[in-house]
gemmi code that builds the backbone of each chain (N, CA, C; Angstrom):
import gemmi

chains = {
    "A": [
        ("MET", (95.352, 36.693, 129.479), (94.771, 36.554, 128.102), (95.539, 37.880, 127.488)),
        ("ARG", (95.535, 38.386, 126.225), (95.698, 39.305, 125.761), (94.649, 39.983, 125.448)),
        ("LEU", (94.819, 41.774, 126.165), (93.641, 42.616, 125.863), (94.679, 43.318, 124.760)),
        ("ASN", (93.177, 43.590, 123.939), (93.926, 44.608, 122.876), (93.389, 46.348, 122.802)),
        ("THR", (94.199, 47.102, 123.792), (93.445, 48.170, 124.672), (93.774, 49.385, 123.478)),
        ("PRO", (92.745, 50.493, 122.784), (93.117, 51.358, 121.959), (93.894, 52.930, 122.597)),
        ("ARG", (93.897, 52.490, 123.926), (94.846, 53.572, 124.227), (96.299, 53.140, 124.884)),
        ("PHE", (96.131, 51.746, 125.651), (97.122, 51.304, 125.985), (97.925, 50.781, 125.261)),
        ("GLY", (97.546, 50.070, 124.169), (98.087, 48.758, 123.486), (97.713, 47.645, 124.033)),
        ("GLU", (98.685, 46.401, 123.736), (98.112, 45.092, 124.213), (98.304, 44.783, 125.724)),
        ("VAL", (97.538, 44.622, 126.204), (97.819, 44.660, 127.749), (97.796, 42.866, 128.180)),
        ("ASP", (98.535, 42.560, 129.164), (98.600, 40.724, 129.515), (97.681, 40.897, 130.685)),
        ("VAL", (96.142, 40.206, 130.661), (95.784, 40.449, 131.741), (95.625, 38.582, 131.974)),
        ("LYS", (95.346, 38.585, 133.607), (95.301, 37.509, 134.465), (94.529, 37.514, 135.314)),
        ("GLU", (93.730, 35.824, 134.931), (92.345, 36.158, 135.966), (91.785, 36.513, 136.917)),
        ("GLU", (93.164, 35.967, 137.574), (92.986, 37.215, 138.728), (93.321, 38.655, 139.434)),
        ("ASP", (93.465, 38.760, 137.815), (93.656, 40.621, 137.988), (91.946, 41.504, 137.369)),
        ("ILE", (91.131, 40.455, 136.860), (89.774, 41.578, 136.892), (89.333, 41.571, 138.087)),
        ("ILE", (89.010, 42.666, 137.793), (88.120, 43.270, 139.180), (86.423, 43.538, 138.506)),
        ("VAL", (85.798, 42.532, 139.114), (84.439, 42.463, 139.048), (82.871, 43.854, 139.600)),
        ("PHE", (82.780, 44.492, 138.469), (81.731, 45.141, 138.715), (80.387, 44.603, 138.434)),
        ("PRO", (79.732, 43.704, 139.354), (78.292, 43.857, 139.368), (77.546, 44.086, 138.354)),
        ("ALA", (77.261, 45.448, 139.010), (76.758, 46.860, 138.343), (76.353, 47.137, 137.231)),
        ("GLY", (78.188, 47.263, 137.060), (78.714, 47.421, 135.823), (78.761, 49.221, 137.007)),
        ("ILE", (79.168, 50.480, 135.514), (79.646, 51.998, 136.023), (78.903, 52.596, 135.177)),
        ("LEU", (77.465, 53.739, 135.930), (76.398, 54.146, 135.434), (77.519, 54.243, 133.978)),
        ("GLY", (76.134, 54.045, 133.091), (76.607, 54.278, 131.666), (77.252, 53.818, 130.538)),
        ("PHE", (77.781, 52.411, 131.366), (78.366, 51.302, 130.730), (78.096, 49.939, 131.658)),
        ("GLU", (76.832, 50.146, 131.415), (76.723, 48.698, 132.256), (76.723, 47.315, 131.279)),
        ("HIS", (77.172, 47.469, 130.048), (77.802, 46.653, 129.921), (78.704, 45.996, 129.473)),
        ("VAL", (79.803, 46.621, 130.724), (81.339, 46.917, 130.961), (81.334, 46.074, 132.426)),
        ("GLN", (81.339, 44.520, 132.790), (81.435, 44.091, 134.434), (82.751, 44.013, 134.785)),
        ("ARG", (83.802, 43.989, 133.745), (84.663, 43.192, 134.359), (85.770, 44.592, 133.631)),
        ("TYR", (86.704, 45.209, 134.520), (87.915, 45.509, 134.248), (89.344, 45.089, 134.894)),
        ("VAL", (90.522, 45.951, 134.669), (91.363, 45.709, 135.242), (91.991, 47.212, 135.307)),
        ("TRP", (92.863, 47.269, 136.198), (93.143, 48.119, 137.222), (94.566, 48.016, 136.342)),
        ("LEU", (94.926, 49.362, 135.830), (96.748, 49.473, 135.317), (97.137, 50.474, 136.157)),
        ("GLU", (98.484, 50.624, 135.642), (99.614, 51.902, 136.547), (99.941, 52.514, 135.758)),
        ("HIS", (99.940, 53.299, 135.190), (101.095, 54.208, 133.835), (101.767, 55.451, 134.706)),
        ("SER", (101.356, 56.160, 135.655), (102.080, 56.876, 136.487), (102.775, 56.753, 136.780)),
        ("ASP", (104.090, 57.169, 136.927), (105.254, 57.124, 137.826), (105.252, 57.793, 139.148)),
        ("ASP", (104.237, 58.555, 139.959), (103.827, 58.730, 141.212), (102.850, 58.277, 141.820)),
        ("GLY", (101.957, 57.197, 141.113), (101.396, 56.392, 141.055), (99.643, 57.095, 142.227)),
        ("VAL", (99.802, 58.291, 141.103), (98.382, 58.901, 141.669), (97.284, 58.403, 140.931)),
        ("PHE", (98.024, 59.051, 140.278), (95.933, 58.072, 138.660), (96.403, 57.033, 138.728)),
        ("HIS", (95.617, 56.593, 137.845), (95.218, 54.669, 138.211), (94.798, 54.832, 136.978)),
        ("ILE", (94.636, 53.876, 135.946), (93.411, 53.099, 135.248), (92.405, 52.720, 135.207)),
        ("LEU", (91.619, 52.216, 134.714), (90.308, 51.942, 135.296), (90.218, 50.955, 133.808)),
        ("GLN", (90.632, 50.593, 132.832), (90.924, 50.111, 131.842), (88.960, 48.688, 131.431)),
        ("GLY", (88.380, 48.963, 130.882), (87.341, 47.664, 130.244), (88.022, 46.891, 129.679)),
        ("VAL", (87.853, 45.469, 130.233), (87.903, 44.234, 129.684), (86.587, 43.289, 128.380)),
        ("ASP", (85.614, 43.593, 129.287), (84.175, 43.392, 128.303), (84.455, 44.675, 126.934)),
        ("ASP", (84.748, 45.490, 127.311), (84.934, 46.170, 126.370), (86.465, 46.977, 126.747)),
        ("PRO", (86.885, 46.841, 125.818), (88.265, 47.474, 125.824), (88.438, 48.743, 125.233)),
        ("ALA", (87.347, 49.368, 124.427), (87.217, 50.676, 124.369), (86.878, 51.740, 125.809)),
        ("VAL", (86.261, 51.110, 126.743), (86.296, 51.671, 128.289), (87.218, 51.494, 128.822)),
        ("ALA", (87.569, 52.994, 129.077), (88.999, 53.547, 130.360), (88.732, 54.643, 131.115)),
        ("PHE", (89.216, 54.348, 132.202), (88.973, 55.398, 133.192), (89.960, 56.179, 133.660)),
        ("VAL", (90.490, 57.224, 134.170), (91.172, 57.312, 134.791), (90.782, 57.630, 136.543)),
        ("LEU", (91.658, 57.014, 137.005), (91.365, 56.807, 138.897), (92.213, 58.193, 139.167)),
        ("ILE", (91.589, 58.713, 140.573), (92.225, 59.177, 141.435), (91.759, 59.263, 143.000)),
        ("ASN", (92.769, 58.893, 144.177), (92.374, 59.045, 145.419), (91.685, 60.498, 145.962)),
        ("PRO", (90.217, 60.111, 146.174), (90.174, 61.923, 146.516), (90.950, 62.473, 147.914)),
        ("LEU", (91.378, 61.776, 148.724), (92.460, 62.605, 149.769), (93.387, 63.084, 149.457)),
        ("VAL", (94.122, 62.860, 148.079), (95.433, 63.883, 147.835), (95.299, 64.560, 147.233)),
        ("PHE", (93.535, 65.151, 146.809), (93.437, 66.566, 147.147), (92.080, 67.266, 147.768)),
        ("ARG", (91.822, 66.015, 148.823), (90.558, 66.599, 149.688), (90.551, 65.881, 150.361)),
        ("PRO", (91.628, 65.460, 151.616), (92.049, 65.271, 152.875), (90.513, 65.057, 153.551)),
        ("ASP", (90.211, 65.985, 153.665), (89.144, 66.211, 154.288), (87.407, 64.510, 154.224)),
        ("TYR", (87.989, 64.397, 152.607), (86.660, 63.354, 151.302), (85.797, 62.272, 152.851)),
        ("LYS", (85.030, 61.764, 152.767), (84.146, 61.081, 152.901), (83.247, 60.544, 152.611)),
        ("VAL", (83.166, 59.590, 152.274), (81.914, 58.853, 151.606), (80.710, 58.450, 152.305)),
        ("GLU", (79.560, 59.243, 151.997), (78.412, 58.586, 153.091), (77.633, 58.014, 152.567)),
        ("VAL", (77.211, 56.427, 152.281), (76.468, 56.050, 151.755), (75.410, 54.923, 152.340)),
        ("PRO", (74.433, 54.577, 152.154), (73.766, 52.922, 153.040), (74.659, 52.254, 152.611)),
        ("PRO", (73.905, 51.357, 153.172), (74.702, 49.918, 153.548), (74.269, 49.519, 152.010)),
        ("GLU", (73.567, 49.485, 151.774), (73.433, 48.799, 150.661), (73.393, 48.797, 149.701)),
        ("GLN", (73.810, 50.233, 149.243), (74.580, 50.727, 147.934), (76.168, 50.254, 148.109)),
        ("VAL", (76.378, 49.455, 149.257), (78.104, 48.933, 149.203), (77.976, 47.100, 149.452)),
        ("ALA", (76.654, 46.849, 149.758), (76.920, 45.349, 149.539), (77.297, 44.741, 148.836)),
        ("VAL", (76.985, 45.026, 147.661), (77.848, 44.499, 146.139), (79.460, 43.761, 146.581)),
        ("LEU", (80.027, 44.950, 147.726), (81.392, 44.598, 147.924), (81.716, 43.529, 148.897)),
        ("GLU", (80.593, 43.057, 148.806), (80.599, 42.118, 150.053), (82.336, 42.369, 151.228)),
        ("LEU", (81.957, 43.849, 151.557), (82.867, 42.988, 152.539), (82.510, 43.482, 154.064)),
        ("ASP", (83.187, 43.350, 154.906), (83.326, 43.353, 155.883), (82.899, 43.892, 156.738)),
        ("ARG", (83.695, 45.120, 156.652), (83.095, 46.435, 157.058), (83.475, 47.577, 155.888)),
        ("PRO", (82.503, 48.533, 155.786), (82.237, 49.216, 154.920), (83.820, 50.304, 154.709)),
        ("GLU", (84.010, 50.350, 155.437), (85.010, 51.522, 156.050), (86.315, 50.589, 155.492)),
        ("GLU", (86.130, 49.097, 154.993), (87.501, 48.852, 154.032), (87.789, 49.005, 153.052)),
        ("ALA", (86.238, 49.704, 151.843), (86.502, 49.888, 150.824), (87.624, 50.895, 150.530)),
        ("LEU", (87.957, 50.317, 149.329), (88.807, 51.481, 148.512), (88.738, 52.259, 147.874)),
        ("VAL", (88.877, 54.116, 148.124), (87.026, 54.786, 147.235), (88.455, 55.226, 146.419)),
        ("MET", (87.834, 55.541, 145.502), (88.884, 56.584, 144.022), (87.815, 57.319, 143.465)),
        ("ALA", (87.950, 58.116, 142.907), (87.591, 58.905, 142.140), (87.343, 59.287, 140.449)),
        ("ILE", (86.504, 59.356, 139.863), (86.661, 59.434, 138.393), (87.103, 60.756, 137.949)),
        ("VAL", (88.180, 60.662, 136.826), (88.564, 61.956, 137.213), (88.172, 62.711, 135.630)),
        ("THR", (87.624, 63.743, 135.060), (87.192, 63.829, 133.696), (88.471, 65.149, 133.747)),
        ("VAL", (89.207, 64.770, 132.068), (90.500, 65.599, 131.606), (89.718, 65.921, 130.840)),
        ("PRO", (89.312, 67.525, 130.338), (89.096, 68.091, 129.131), (89.948, 68.129, 128.474)),
        ("ASP", (89.494, 67.932, 127.071), (90.498, 67.627, 125.852), (91.656, 68.555, 125.899)),
        ("GLY", (92.877, 68.327, 125.853), (93.875, 68.669, 125.664), (93.817, 70.040, 126.621)),
        ("ASP", (93.034, 70.024, 127.740), (93.562, 70.935, 129.053), (93.525, 69.869, 130.923)),
        ("PRO", (94.497, 69.597, 131.036), (94.803, 68.596, 131.823), (94.760, 69.735, 133.265)),
        ("ALA", (94.919, 70.642, 132.679), (94.634, 72.086, 134.407), (93.326, 71.998, 135.009)),
        ("SER", (92.475, 72.113, 134.184), (90.752, 71.828, 134.235), (90.000, 70.798, 134.400)),
        ("MET", (91.473, 69.679, 134.823), (90.579, 67.909, 135.158), (89.707, 68.442, 136.302)),
        ("THR", (88.684, 67.524, 136.539), (87.441, 67.591, 137.460), (88.060, 65.610, 138.285)),
        ("ALA", (87.657, 65.445, 139.073), (86.737, 64.660, 140.141), (85.390, 64.608, 140.569)),
        ("ASN", (84.894, 63.509, 140.136), (83.501, 62.576, 140.642), (83.512, 62.612, 141.672)),
        ("LEU", (82.935, 63.546, 143.082), (82.791, 63.150, 144.151), (82.006, 62.839, 144.500)),
        ("ARG", (80.634, 62.706, 143.919), (79.452, 62.742, 144.326), (79.462, 61.308, 143.905)),
        ("ALA", (80.273, 60.762, 143.126), (79.661, 59.354, 142.302), (80.942, 58.330, 142.945)),
        ("PRO", (81.476, 58.511, 143.672), (82.966, 57.491, 144.165), (82.991, 56.354, 143.176)),
        ("VAL", (83.813, 55.466, 143.196), (84.165, 54.407, 142.984), (84.429, 53.451, 144.417)),
        ("LEU", (84.410, 52.406, 145.269), (84.167, 51.643, 145.741), (84.834, 50.563, 145.185)),
        ("PHE", (86.294, 50.018, 146.284), (86.427, 48.528, 145.524), (86.404, 47.692, 146.879)),
        ("ASN", (86.832, 46.408, 146.608), (87.077, 45.450, 147.819), (88.493, 44.509, 146.775)),
        ("ALA", (89.339, 45.561, 147.228), (90.691, 45.015, 147.080), (90.524, 43.376, 147.180)),
        ("GLU", (90.349, 43.132, 147.919), (90.733, 41.885, 148.258), (89.513, 40.602, 147.456)),
        ("LYS", (88.460, 40.540, 147.511), (88.039, 40.063, 146.686), (87.536, 40.436, 144.932)),
        ("ARG", (88.242, 41.673, 144.823), (88.182, 42.230, 143.369), (87.196, 42.651, 142.867)),
        ("LEU", (86.327, 43.497, 143.868), (85.080, 43.832, 143.387), (84.932, 45.144, 143.453)),
        ("GLY", (84.191, 45.604, 142.144), (83.862, 47.179, 142.715), (82.829, 47.560, 142.528)),
        ("CYS", (82.257, 48.968, 142.702), (81.091, 49.375, 142.258), (81.293, 51.405, 142.382)),
        ("GLN", (79.767, 51.529, 141.146), (80.131, 52.901, 141.920), (78.931, 53.455, 142.714)),
        ("VAL", (78.959, 54.201, 143.518), (78.085, 54.246, 144.759), (77.752, 56.130, 144.657)),
        ("VAL", (76.717, 56.320, 144.617), (76.002, 57.683, 144.430), (75.327, 58.379, 145.503)),
        ("MET", (76.150, 59.303, 145.936), (76.103, 59.395, 147.388), (74.354, 61.001, 147.157)),
        ("PRO", (74.170, 60.914, 148.502), (72.857, 62.006, 148.186), (72.863, 63.114, 148.473)),
        ("ASP", (72.172, 64.302, 147.457), (72.645, 65.713, 147.649), (73.562, 66.149, 148.871)),
        ("GLY", (74.035, 66.675, 148.824), (75.419, 67.598, 149.778), (76.304, 68.120, 149.472)),
        ("PRO", (77.348, 67.347, 150.546), (78.849, 69.269, 149.979), (79.266, 68.600, 148.560)),
        ("TYR", (79.592, 67.358, 147.824), (79.870, 67.018, 146.608), (79.291, 66.676, 145.493)),
        ("GLY", (79.818, 67.133, 144.327), (78.946, 67.483, 142.634), (80.354, 66.138, 142.055)),
        ("VAL", (79.852, 66.219, 140.634), (79.842, 65.554, 140.034), (81.467, 65.801, 139.643)),
        ("ARG", (81.734, 67.413, 139.567), (82.680, 68.180, 139.200), (83.822, 68.757, 139.821)),
        ("HIS", (84.713, 67.869, 140.233), (85.476, 69.065, 141.130), (86.675, 69.431, 140.635)),
        ("SER", (87.078, 70.684, 140.980), (87.873, 70.412, 139.976), (89.248, 70.796, 140.919)),
        ("ILE", (90.372, 69.353, 140.578), (91.452, 68.986, 141.282), (92.008, 70.299, 141.127)),
        ("LEU", (92.864, 71.049, 140.445), (93.586, 71.737, 140.922), (92.842, 73.069, 141.421)),
        ("ALA", (91.565, 73.312, 141.643), (91.242, 74.763, 142.726), (91.130, 73.950, 144.517)),
        ("GLU", (90.962, 72.205, 143.790), (91.177, 72.006, 145.857), (91.857, 71.978, 146.068)),
        ("LEU", (93.083, 71.642, 145.410), (94.703, 71.457, 145.690), (94.947, 72.595, 146.382)),
        ("GLN", (95.021, 74.310, 145.424), (95.334, 75.258, 146.430), (94.518, 75.678, 147.153)),
        ("ALA", (93.265, 75.374, 147.291), (92.247, 75.583, 148.427), (93.059, 75.013, 149.662)),
        ("ALA", (93.719, 73.952, 149.325), (93.992, 72.917, 150.748), (95.187, 73.684, 150.917)),
        ("ALA", (95.915, 74.176, 150.087), (97.495, 74.718, 150.250), (97.319, 75.960, 151.304)),
        ("GLY", (96.018, 76.491, 150.162), (95.824, 78.196, 150.673), (95.727, 78.077, 152.560)),
        ("GLN", (95.202, 76.876, 153.007), (95.019, 76.936, 154.605), (96.202, 76.499, 155.013)),
        ("GLU", (96.871, 76.740, 154.786), (98.493, 76.358, 155.238), (99.450, 77.258, 155.687)),
        ("SER", (98.975, 78.626, 154.774), (99.770, 79.832, 154.306), (99.333, 80.700, 155.373)),
        ("GLY", (100.795, 81.649, 156.130), (100.741, 82.197, 156.716), (101.280, 81.507, 158.232)),
        ("ASP", (102.055, 80.608, 157.969), (102.588, 80.350, 158.732), (103.885, 79.420, 158.598)),
        ("ASP", (105.246, 80.499, 158.489), (105.704, 78.983, 157.908), (106.831, 78.451, 158.905)),
        ("ALA", (106.480, 78.273, 160.088), (107.167, 77.741, 160.886), (106.943, 76.407, 161.565)),
        ("GLN", (105.076, 76.082, 161.030), (105.114, 74.835, 161.817), (103.829, 74.955, 160.746)),
        ("ARG", (103.906, 73.188, 160.390), (102.691, 73.013, 160.259), (101.102, 72.959, 160.890)),
        ("GLU", (100.346, 74.210, 160.267), (99.326, 73.623, 161.556), (98.214, 73.216, 160.792)),
        ("PRO", (97.241, 72.114, 161.573), (96.299, 71.508, 161.630), (95.528, 71.486, 159.983)),
        ("ARG", (94.559, 70.591, 158.932), (93.973, 71.090, 158.337), (92.537, 71.137, 158.720)),
        ("THR", (92.366, 72.419, 158.914), (90.569, 72.608, 158.723), (89.607, 72.243, 157.934)),
        ("THR", (88.685, 72.003, 158.535), (87.501, 71.198, 157.553), (86.601, 71.644, 157.979)),
        ("LYS", (85.584, 71.975, 156.433), (84.456, 73.428, 156.884), (83.379, 72.282, 157.968)),
    ],
    "B": [
        ("MET", (54.193, 52.025, 127.880), (54.838, 52.645, 128.986), (52.925, 51.898, 130.129)),
        ("LEU", (53.828, 51.029, 130.690), (52.798, 50.748, 131.971), (52.120, 51.170, 132.928)),
        ("VAL", (50.738, 52.127, 133.011), (50.660, 52.985, 133.516), (50.139, 51.661, 135.182)),
        ("LEU", (50.392, 51.470, 136.351), (49.482, 50.917, 137.258), (49.463, 51.859, 138.647)),
        ("THR", (47.892, 51.579, 138.743), (47.650, 52.482, 139.935), (47.474, 51.680, 142.016)),
        ("ARG", (48.313, 52.168, 142.630), (48.040, 51.413, 143.733), (48.287, 52.337, 144.818)),
        ("LYS", (47.858, 51.726, 146.045), (47.325, 52.519, 147.519), (48.658, 51.953, 148.362)),
        ("ARG", (49.039, 52.761, 149.192), (50.191, 52.043, 150.367), (50.502, 51.418, 150.639)),
        ("ASP", (50.997, 50.352, 150.670), (51.630, 49.179, 151.317), (51.378, 48.114, 149.387)),
        ("GLU", (50.804, 48.527, 148.921), (50.741, 47.765, 147.729), (51.685, 47.969, 146.677)),
        ("SER", (52.402, 47.229, 146.206), (53.138, 46.684, 145.732), (53.171, 46.015, 143.853)),
        ("ILE", (54.406, 46.163, 143.132), (54.943, 45.924, 141.930), (55.903, 45.197, 141.725)),
        ("MET", (55.491, 43.918, 141.465), (56.581, 43.493, 140.458), (56.906, 43.643, 138.740)),
        ("ILE", (59.000, 43.696, 138.896), (59.142, 43.339, 137.508), (60.166, 42.381, 137.413)),
        ("GLY", (59.866, 41.806, 137.118), (60.305, 39.881, 136.638), (60.321, 39.351, 137.793)),
        ("ASP", (61.648, 38.352, 138.405), (60.892, 38.141, 139.041), (61.665, 38.460, 140.881)),
        ("ASP", (62.292, 39.350, 140.277), (63.582, 39.343, 141.120), (63.382, 40.924, 142.244)),
        ("ILE", (62.641, 41.592, 141.156), (62.532, 43.216, 141.433), (61.352, 43.560, 142.050)),
        ("LYS", (61.103, 44.329, 143.014), (59.411, 44.457, 143.679), (59.831, 46.253, 144.047)),
        ("ILE", (58.514, 47.215, 144.443), (59.123, 48.284, 144.414), (57.479, 48.079, 144.966)),
        ("ILE", (57.885, 48.927, 146.479), (56.321, 49.000, 147.256), (56.044, 50.686, 147.950)),
        ("VAL", (54.864, 50.884, 147.169), (54.639, 52.366, 148.171), (54.836, 52.425, 150.019)),
        ("VAL", (56.113, 52.526, 150.214), (55.918, 53.002, 151.290), (54.952, 54.005, 152.279)),
        ("ASP", (54.654, 54.576, 151.083), (54.378, 56.181, 151.920), (53.721, 56.692, 151.121)),
        ("VAL", (52.263, 57.832, 150.976), (52.038, 58.605, 150.474), (51.866, 59.766, 151.053)),
        ("ARG", (52.126, 60.829, 150.625), (52.048, 62.404, 151.358), (51.775, 63.776, 150.688)),
        ("GLY", (51.130, 64.139, 150.305), (50.486, 65.095, 149.930), (50.892, 64.515, 147.806)),
        ("ASP", (51.961, 65.517, 147.526), (52.519, 64.454, 145.968), (53.746, 64.303, 146.025)),
        ("GLN", (54.044, 63.917, 147.904), (55.260, 63.172, 147.495), (54.615, 61.427, 147.409)),
        ("VAL", (55.825, 60.786, 147.118), (55.990, 59.127, 147.214), (56.749, 58.554, 147.546)),
        ("LYS", (56.848, 57.855, 148.913), (57.867, 57.343, 149.161), (58.043, 55.521, 148.210)),
        ("LEU", (58.736, 55.570, 148.420), (59.176, 53.915, 147.683), (59.974, 53.075, 147.830)),
        ("GLY", (60.044, 51.811, 147.998), (60.470, 51.015, 148.416), (61.014, 50.439, 147.714)),
        ("ILE", (62.353, 49.920, 147.451), (62.712, 48.907, 146.153), (63.579, 47.961, 146.777)),
        ("ASP", (62.929, 46.653, 146.322), (63.914, 45.440, 146.146), (64.064, 45.013, 144.959)),
        ("ALA", (65.602, 44.809, 145.365), (66.095, 43.885, 143.843), (67.546, 43.704, 144.716)),
        ("PRO", (67.717, 43.068, 142.994), (69.050, 42.174, 143.780), (70.558, 43.451, 143.310)),
        ("ARG", (71.106, 42.924, 144.225), (72.711, 43.814, 144.191), (73.127, 44.143, 142.775)),
        ("HIS", (72.910, 43.318, 142.296), (73.829, 44.145, 140.716), (72.848, 44.902, 139.743)),
        ("ILE", (71.727, 45.064, 140.967), (70.712, 46.239, 140.030), (70.359, 47.035, 140.503)),
        ("PRO", (71.727, 48.157, 140.020), (71.879, 49.904, 140.485), (70.424, 50.584, 140.258)),
        ("VAL", (69.663, 51.453, 141.580), (69.210, 51.755, 141.557), (69.057, 53.279, 142.073)),
        ("HIS", (68.652, 54.388, 140.661), (68.716, 55.933, 141.246), (67.416, 56.170, 141.299)),
        ("ARG", (67.704, 57.602, 141.862), (66.595, 58.440, 141.587), (67.031, 59.028, 139.674)),
        ("GLU", (66.204, 58.767, 138.592), (66.619, 59.165, 137.353), (67.423, 60.244, 137.309)),
        ("GLU", (67.367, 61.574, 137.894), (67.299, 63.105, 137.193), (68.792, 62.783, 137.825)),
        ("VAL", (69.572, 62.203, 138.908), (70.571, 61.770, 139.538), (70.778, 60.535, 138.790)),
        ("TYR", (70.429, 59.218, 138.562), (71.383, 58.342, 137.754), (72.318, 59.333, 136.158)),
        ("LYS", (70.956, 60.474, 135.554), (71.175, 61.031, 134.728), (72.428, 61.944, 135.114)),
        ("GLU", (72.976, 62.234, 135.549), (73.723, 63.589, 136.014), (74.831, 62.313, 136.025)),
        ("ILE", (74.669, 61.295, 136.691), (76.071, 60.406, 137.269), (76.265, 59.825, 135.833)),
        ("GLN", (75.336, 59.635, 134.559), (75.584, 59.027, 133.921), (76.748, 59.626, 132.513)),
        ("GLU", (75.954, 60.909, 132.042), (76.725, 61.914, 131.849), (78.139, 62.422, 132.045)),
        ("GLU", (78.478, 62.609, 133.500), (79.523, 62.714, 134.150), (80.883, 61.510, 133.507)),
        ("ASN", (79.834, 60.426, 133.721), (80.852, 59.180, 133.457), (81.506, 58.744, 131.539)),
        ("ARG", (80.208, 58.948, 131.018), (79.955, 59.236, 129.524), (81.395, 61.088, 129.066)),
        ("ARG", (81.504, 61.841, 129.510), (82.770, 62.473, 129.644), (83.804, 62.040, 130.211)),
        ("ALA", (83.809, 61.337, 130.797), (85.756, 60.883, 131.508), (85.933, 59.956, 130.690)),
        ("ALA", (85.135, 58.717, 130.463), (85.770, 58.078, 130.282), (86.408, 58.331, 128.494)),
        ("LEU", (87.602, 57.254, 128.458), (88.808, 58.376, 127.804), (88.220, 58.094, 126.004)),
        ("LYS", (88.856, 59.228, 125.856), (88.746, 58.709, 124.046), (90.226, 58.965, 123.073)),
        ("GLU", (91.051, 59.193, 124.316), (92.823, 59.070, 123.867), (93.294, 58.506, 124.912)),
        ("ALA", (94.631, 58.303, 124.312), (95.908, 57.726, 125.477), (96.118, 58.990, 126.297)),
        ("PRO", (95.651, 58.614, 127.486), (96.100, 59.937, 128.757), (97.250, 60.381, 128.830)),
        ("ASP", (97.493, 61.667, 129.183), (98.917, 62.010, 129.074), (98.831, 61.904, 130.729)),
        ("LEU", (99.132, 60.784, 131.979), (99.419, 60.614, 132.386), (100.439, 61.736, 133.278)),
        ("SER", (101.653, 61.594, 132.683), (102.999, 62.734, 133.671), (102.188, 64.004, 133.351)),
        ("ALA", (101.405, 64.516, 131.742), (100.866, 65.923, 132.081), (99.972, 65.951, 133.213)),
        ("LEU", (99.537, 65.409, 133.766), (98.143, 65.167, 134.744), (99.841, 65.424, 135.752)),
        ("GLY", (100.029, 63.890, 136.155), (101.093, 64.659, 137.528), (102.462, 65.813, 137.571)),
        ("ARG", (102.123, 66.671, 136.233), (103.140, 67.746, 136.435), (101.858, 69.036, 137.121)),
        ("VAL", (100.277, 68.670, 136.636), (99.439, 69.377, 136.971), (99.521, 69.497, 138.770)),
        ("LEU", (99.462, 68.544, 138.987), (99.248, 68.532, 140.700), (100.797, 68.678, 141.041)),
        ("ARG", (101.838, 68.419, 140.657), (102.956, 69.024, 141.386), (102.902, 70.419, 141.717)),
        ("GLY", (102.083, 70.380, 140.615), (102.228, 72.529, 140.419), (102.505, 73.347, 141.362)),
        ("PRO", (101.296, 72.763, 142.390), (100.972, 74.225, 142.921), (101.182, 73.630, 144.150)),
        ("ALA", (101.904, 72.485, 144.204), (102.832, 72.044, 145.730), (104.550, 72.342, 145.884)),
        ("GLU", (104.858, 72.793, 144.852), (106.043, 73.359, 144.522), (106.279, 75.177, 145.052)),
        ("LYS", (106.040, 75.455, 146.365), (106.335, 76.671, 146.968), (107.591, 76.996, 146.977)),
        ("PRO", (107.039, 78.429, 146.503), (108.814, 79.033, 146.906), (109.435, 78.704, 148.452)),
        ("ASP", (107.655, 78.880, 149.607), (108.750, 78.740, 151.068), (108.786, 77.598, 151.336)),
        ("GLY", (109.166, 76.411, 150.570), (109.639, 75.035, 150.570), (108.615, 74.530, 151.493)),
        ("ASP", (107.398, 74.770, 151.073), (106.258, 73.644, 151.953), (106.588, 72.162, 151.846)),
        ("ALA", (106.827, 71.450, 151.927), (106.486, 69.872, 151.516), (106.727, 68.241, 152.265)),
    ],
}
model = gemmi.Model(1)
for chain_id, residues in chains.items():
    chain = gemmi.Chain(chain_id)
    for i, (resn, *xyz) in enumerate(residues, 1):
        res = gemmi.Residue()
        res.name, res.seqid = resn, gemmi.SeqId(i, " ")
        for name, pos in zip(("N", "CA", "C"), xyz):
            atom = gemmi.Atom()
            atom.name, atom.element = name, gemmi.Element(name[0])
            atom.pos, atom.b_iso = gemmi.Position(*pos), 0.0
            res.add_atom(atom)
        chain.add_residue(res)
    model.add_chain(chain)
structure = gemmi.Structure()
structure.add_model(model)
structure.setup_entities()
C-alpha cells in the first residue's frame, strides 16, 4: 500500500514489512503498526514510521553505537509480547529526541528502549526500573566519554572499561 | 472514580481480562500483582508519564535531517591522532 507520510513523502509499504506493536508505544497507543525506514547513508539512524497514523514517526539508534556497555534488564513478562525463543535475541533500539534545530543536543531514551523480534515483525517499548539509565542521555556526551576513555595510549587500543 | 477496599490476597477484576491482586500490605506500602494480557502495558503512573512525555518530545514534528545527525556523531570520532 502507499503510505502518505508528512515527513518522508509517499512510502510504498508491503504487508510483510509491517511491524506490529501489540501494546503500541507509550503515549501513542493508537498506533499499533509501524514500518522501518532507512534514510541515512551510514545506517546509524533508523526511522520507525507509523502506519496507522502516518503523522507518528520516531528516530531510532542502536544504543551500542554510543554506549557499548548498554544492557537491557527487564522482567521477562515485559518481553513476552515479542514471542522470542530467547529474550537475548531481541533487537534493541533507543528512541532519539532531537531538539528543534539543535542536532548536537540529541538525546536517547535508554530507560525505555524499543525491542524488536525482527523475524516475527513484533515490537514493544519496555521500561527499565530505576537504575543507571534515564530518558535523556546526550548521545554526543556519551560518545565523547567513550572516546575519552581511550585517550592516553595511542600505541594500542585499550579495552573499554565499564563502570 | 470507583474506590474499593481490599485486604491482602483479595483482588479486583477490570473487564474480563485484567486482575489486580493485593499481594502484600506492609505499613504504607501495598504490593500489587497485575494479571493482564500482553498487549496492555502496565506501569507505575509516574514512570508511565515520564516515558510518555519523552516519547511525545521525540515524536518527529518535521522531517529529520539525518545527515546532520550523522555528522554530529562522526564529529568526535575524527580525532587528530588518527584513532579509527
